[in-house]
Steps between C-alpha positions, in 0.01 A plus 500: 500500500752239613422308177509702183478434129714738292337400170384849388130425541456801730428288810769440766777590254713652777566428864564785742752475781398743772705584805530758775819640650480632855738708712748570221592868504793504258497353149614137502551246219192292413490216249209292372602194298327196354673161535421153369501208744863417420597843638582657162396864473246524220436874513590805701187711548636779714839623614461838669533691821193557715384637833192410703180457299282260302627367169367289213699330223348312205632186331371408154628142501801576283866425564791744467512440122129580459383140446202356682613263772383138499203416722596415856580634843726804539628688802461875543777626732512842662828610657557820696847600620525760774728595788312238707598218261333323211136396509371248246147383432405230249159399363390266225335584171349240268498547121240299307382502138 
């Protein structure tokens, strides 16, 4: 869901960021990060190399130190660097309690 409630009640405790990579034949760097609205990185979810395929990364509403983030709007950013340049996609995620 775009709004999730990471309160350990077993319902919407995680949000899943799903993405597809097309036409990438050699492994290239891929990053998925969560940012607050001031642009500060809250958590790095994935730093890896990937080729074409479908991918899914979960976020449990915690920051890099393992603390639950305050309720609000966050940005999920996907960045792929290849020989054709850097592609970036950003979507919003809402945390509520």
